[in-house]
C-alpha positions as CSV (number, residue, x, y, z in Angstrom):
1,X,-11.6,-252.5,-29.6
2,X,-15.2,-251.8,-30.1
3,X,-16.8,-248.5,-29.2
4,X,-19.2,-250.2,-26.8
5,X,-16.5,-251.8,-24.6
6,X,-17.7,-251.9,-21.0
7,X,-21.0,-250.3,-22.1
8,X,-24.5,-251.6,-21.2
9,X,-27.4,-250.9,-23.5
10,X,-31.1,-251.6,-22.6
11,X,-33.3,-252.8,-25.4
12,X,-36.9,-251.9,-25.0
13,X,-38.4,-253.5,-28.0
14,X,-39.6,-257.1,-28.6
15,X,-38.5,-257.9,-32.1
16,X,-35.1,-259.1,-33.3
17,X,-33.7,-258.9,-29.8
18,X,-31.2,-261.7,-30.4
19,X,-29.9,-260.0,-33.5
20,X,-29.4,-256.7,-31.5
21,X,-27.7,-258.5,-28.7
22,X,-25.2,-260.1,-31.1
23,X,-24.4,-256.7,-32.7
24,X,-23.8,-255.1,-29.3
25,X,-21.6,-258.0,-28.2
26,X,-19.6,-257.8,-31.4
27,X,-19.0,-254.2,-30.7
28,X,-17.7,-255.1,-27.2
29,X,-20.8,-254.2,-25.1
30,X,-23.5,-256.0,-23.2
31,X,-27.2,-255.8,-23.5
32,X,-30.2,-256.2,-21.2
33,X,-33.7,-256.7,-22.4
34,X,-36.4,-254.6,-20.8
35,X,-39.5,-254.9,-22.9
36,X,-41.3,-251.6,-22.3
37,X,-44.5,-252.4,-24.3
38,X,-46.8,-255.3,-24.5
39,X,-48.6,-256.2,-27.7
40,X,-51.8,-258.1,-28.2
41,X,-52.6,-259.5,-31.6
42,X,-56.2,-260.0,-32.7
43,X,-57.5,-262.9,-34.7
44,X,-60.0,-263.4,-37.5
45,X,-63.0,-263.1,-35.2
46,X,-61.9,-259.5,-34.6
47,X,-60.8,-258.3,-38.0
48,X,-61.9,-261.1,-40.4
49,X,-64.9,-259.0,-41.5
50,X,-62.6,-256.1,-42.5
51,X,-60.4,-258.5,-44.5
52,X,-63.4,-259.8,-46.4
53,X,-64.5,-256.2,-47.1
54,X,-61.0,-255.5,-48.6
55,X,-61.3,-258.6,-50.8
56,X,-64.8,-257.7,-51.9
57,X,-63.5,-254.4,-53.2
58,X,-65.3,-252.2,-50.7
59,X,-62.4,-249.8,-50.4
60,X,-60.7,-247.6,-53.0
61,X,-57.8,-246.7,-50.8
62,X,-56.0,-248.4,-47.9
63,X,-53.6,-246.6,-45.6
64,X,-51.1,-248.7,-43.7
65,X,-49.4,-247.2,-40.7
66,X,-47.2,-250.0,-39.5
67,X,-45.3,-252.9,-41.1
68,X,-46.3,-255.4,-38.5
69,X,-50.0,-254.4,-39.2
70,X,-49.6,-255.4,-42.8
71,X,-47.9,-258.7,-41.8
72,X,-50.7,-259.5,-39.3
73,X,-53.4,-258.9,-42.0
74,X,-51.8,-261.4,-44.3
75,X,-51.3,-263.8,-41.4
76,X,-54.9,-263.8,-40.6
77,X,-55.9,-263.9,-44.2
78,X,-53.8,-267.0,-44.6
79,X,-55.5,-268.6,-41.6
80,X,-58.8,-267.8,-43.4
81,X,-57.5,-269.3,-46.6
82,X,-57.8,-265.8,-48.2
83,X,-54.1,-264.9,-48.5
84,X,-54.0,-264.9,-52.3
85,X,-57.4,-263.1,-52.4
86,X,-56.0,-260.3,-50.2
87,X,-52.9,-260.0,-52.3
88,X,-55.0,-259.6,-55.5
89,X,-57.3,-257.1,-53.9
90,X,-54.5,-254.9,-52.6
91,X,-52.8,-255.0,-56.0
92,X,-55.9,-253.4,-57.4
93,X,-56.2,-250.7,-54.7
94,X,-54.6,-247.3,-54.1
95,X,-52.1,-247.9,-51.3
96,X,-50.6,-245.4,-48.9
97,X,-48.0,-246.3,-46.3
98,X,-46.1,-244.7,-43.4
99,X,-42.6,-245.8,-42.4
100,X,-39.8,-247.7,-43.9
101,X,-40.9,-251.0,-42.2
102,X,-44.3,-250.8,-43.9
103,X,-42.7,-249.9,-47.2
104,X,-40.3,-252.9,-47.0
105,X,-43.2,-255.2,-46.0
106,X,-45.2,-254.1,-49.1
107,X,-42.1,-254.4,-51.3
108,X,-41.5,-258.0,-50.1
109,X,-45.0,-258.8,-51.3
110,X,-44.7,-257.1,-54.6
111,X,-47.0,-254.2,-53.7
112,X,-46.2,-250.6,-54.5
113,X,-47.8,-247.7,-52.7
114,X,-48.7,-244.5,-54.6
115,X,-48.4,-242.4,-51.4
116,X,-45.6,-242.6,-48.9
117,X,-44.5,-240.3,-46.1
118,X,-41.2,-238.5,-46.3
119,X,-40.1,-238.7,-42.7
120,X,-41.8,-241.6,-41.0
121,X,-44.6,-239.5,-39.4
122,X,-48.3,-239.3,-39.9
123,X,-47.8,-235.6,-40.8
124,X,-45.4,-236.7,-43.5
125,X,-47.9,-239.2,-44.8
126,X,-50.6,-236.5,-44.9
127,X,-48.3,-234.2,-46.8
128,X,-47.7,-236.9,-49.4
129,X,-51.4,-237.0,-50.2
130,X,-51.1,-233.6,-51.8
131,X,-52.7,-233.8,-55.2
132,X,-55.0,-236.8,-54.3
133,X,-58.7,-236.1,-53.7
134,X,-60.3,-238.4,-51.1
135,X,-63.7,-236.8,-51.0
136,X,-66.4,-239.5,-50.9
137,X,-63.7,-242.1,-51.4
138,X,-63.9,-245.3,-49.3
139,X,-60.7,-245.6,-47.3
140,X,-59.5,-248.5,-45.0
141,X,-57.1,-247.3,-42.3
142,X,-54.8,-249.8,-40.6
143,X,-54.1,-248.6,-37.0
144,X,-52.8,-250.3,-34.0
145,X,-55.1,-249.8,-31.1
146,X,-54.1,-246.2,-30.5
147,X,-56.3,-243.5,-32.0
148,X,-54.4,-241.5,-34.7
149,X,-56.3,-238.3,-34.0
150,X,-54.2,-236.4,-36.6
151,X,-54.9,-238.9,-39.4
152,X,-58.6,-239.4,-38.6
153,X,-59.3,-235.7,-38.3
154,X,-57.6,-235.1,-41.6
155,X,-59.7,-237.8,-43.3
156,X,-62.8,-236.1,-41.8
157,X,-61.7,-232.8,-43.3
158,X,-61.2,-234.6,-46.7
159,X,-64.7,-235.9,-46.4
160,X,-63.5,-239.5,-46.9
161,X,-65.6,-242.5,-45.9
162,X,-63.1,-244.3,-43.7
163,X,-63.1,-247.6,-41.8
164,X,-60.5,-248.3,-39.1
165,X,-58.8,-251.7,-39.1
166,X,-56.9,-252.7,-36.0
167,X,-54.9,-255.9,-36.2
168,X,-53.2,-255.4,-32.8
169,X,-52.8,-253.0,-29.9
170,X,-50.1,-252.1,-27.4
171,X,-50.7,-252.7,-23.7
172,X,-48.9,-251.5,-20.6
173,X,-45.8,-253.6,-19.8
174,X,-45.2,-255.3,-16.5
175,X,-44.7,-252.8,-13.7
176,X,-41.8,-254.8,-12.4
177,X,-39.9,-254.3,-15.7
178,X,-40.6,-250.6,-15.7
179,X,-39.5,-250.3,-12.1
180,X,-36.3,-252.1,-12.9
181,X,-35.6,-250.0,-16.0
182,X,-36.4,-246.8,-14.2
183,X,-34.0,-247.7,-11.4
184,X,-31.2,-248.7,-13.8
185,X,-31.5,-245.4,-15.7
186,X,-31.6,-243.2,-12.6
187,X,-28.8,-245.0,-10.9
188,X,-26.6,-244.9,-14.0
189,X,-26.4,-248.7,-14.4
190,X,-27.0,-248.3,-18.1
191,X,-25.0,-246.3,-20.7
192,X,-27.8,-246.1,-23.3
193,X,-31.4,-247.0,-23.8
194,X,-32.7,-248.1,-27.2
195,X,-36.3,-246.9,-27.9
196,X,-38.0,-248.4,-31.0
197,X,-41.5,-247.0,-30.6
198,X,-43.4,-244.0,-29.3
199,X,-45.2,-246.4,-26.9
200,X,-42.0,-247.3,-25.1
201,X,-41.3,-243.7,-24.4
202,X,-44.8,-243.0,-23.2
203,X,-45.0,-246.0,-20.9
204,X,-41.6,-245.3,-19.3
205,X,-42.3,-241.6,-18.6
206,X,-45.9,-242.3,-17.5
207,X,-44.5,-244.7,-14.9
208,X,-41.8,-242.3,-13.8
209,X,-44.4,-239.6,-13.3
210,X,-46.5,-242.0,-11.2
211,X,-43.4,-242.6,-9.1
212,X,-42.6,-238.9,-8.9
213,X,-39.3,-239.6,-10.5
214,X,-39.6,-237.8,-13.9
215,X,-37.1,-235.1,-13.0
216,X,-34.6,-237.8,-12.0
217,X,-35.2,-239.7,-15.2
218,X,-34.7,-236.6,-17.3
219,X,-31.6,-235.7,-15.4
220,X,-30.1,-239.1,-16.0
221,X,-30.7,-238.8,-19.8
222,X,-29.3,-235.3,-19.8
223,X,-26.1,-236.2,-18.0
224,X,-25.3,-239.9,-18.1
225,X,-27.5,-242.2,-20.1
226,X,-27.9,-241.8,-23.8
227,X,-31.3,-242.0,-25.3
228,X,-31.1,-243.9,-28.6
229,X,-34.4,-243.5,-30.5
230,X,-34.8,-245.5,-33.7
231,X,-36.0,-242.7,-36.0
232,X,-37.3,-239.1,-35.9
233,X,-40.8,-240.0,-34.7
234,X,-39.6,-241.8,-31.6
235,X,-37.1,-239.0,-31.1
236,X,-39.9,-236.4,-31.2
237,X,-41.7,-238.4,-28.6
238,X,-38.7,-238.2,-26.3
239,X,-38.4,-234.4,-27.0
240,X,-42.0,-234.0,-26.0
241,X,-41.2,-235.6,-22.6
242,X,-38.3,-233.2,-22.2
243,X,-35.3,-235.3,-23.3
244,X,-32.8,-233.1,-25.2
245,X,-29.7,-235.3,-25.3
246,X,-30.1,-238.2,-27.7
247,X,-28.6,-239.9,-30.7
248,X,-30.9,-240.3,-33.8
249,X,-29.5,-242.5,-36.6
250,X,-29.8,-241.1,-40.1
251,X,-30.9,-244.5,-41.3
252,X,-34.0,-245.6,-39.2
253,X,-32.8,-249.1,-38.5
254,X,-31.7,-250.8,-35.3
255,X,-28.4,-251.8,-36.8
256,X,-27.7,-248.3,-37.9
257,X,-28.6,-247.0,-34.5
258,X,-26.2,-249.3,-32.7
259,X,-23.4,-248.3,-35.2
260,X,-24.2,-244.7,-34.5
261,X,-23.8,-245.3,-30.8
262,X,-20.6,-247.2,-31.4
263,X,-19.2,-244.3,-33.4
264,X,-20.2,-241.8,-30.8
265,X,-18.3,-243.6,-28.0
266,X,-15.3,-244.1,-30.2
267,X,-15.1,-240.4,-31.0
268,X,-15.6,-239.6,-27.3
269,X,-12.8,-241.9,-26.3
270,X,-10.5,-240.4,-28.9
271,X,-11.2,-236.9,-27.4
272,X,-10.5,-238.1,-23.9
273,X,-7.3,-239.9,-24.9
């Protein structure tokens, strides 16, 4: 018997959903997909100029904040017939990266950062810059449509010359989906909710607040439905909203998170029996 027997888990992300569903089913559970964030990708008309600037050697540093942002830069460069040029330019730059996804994406392309966070957060990335002087350095910063006030303010303090590069942005999900998800959580139709980004947390709780149901949402997470954030950063976003009861996997990967949930229920069943 799997630990997820008779358990229903909501998946709020948009990537590798089929893979996640298969894992849940193998562990005896069922899954529902409730995409709680929209993503709009930009094309070469939007960031083509920045890619050309990278290739020209206009920047001494580049800071990547997401793996999908790196992938999108290469995708657009390929469409522009500049993929190899971008690869060569990055290999000659000082690279900093936040998050294991970004690290893995760089690794897959044979690129090695000299600065990497220690906990998946922007604060961790900033700490990792200790010993590096960015004063008067030209720095490209890959963001994703949401201002990183902490990072940008730090770059200003460092007196760096920075340029933001935004390959994509997150937009509000369909209200019908948020309404369905909110009702499922509050009415205990779900056993767990898998959060894979800060934005999913923010969109759900913003909607709950608009519906005057934030207290009910928090009560459901406290007493019945398990919040399953993929990583400390997303977990911190839940804490900021008032969620105290959650499972945070040690390894920040969706497979690890689902196995952590499976173990939790197995141990719970053992106590009951």
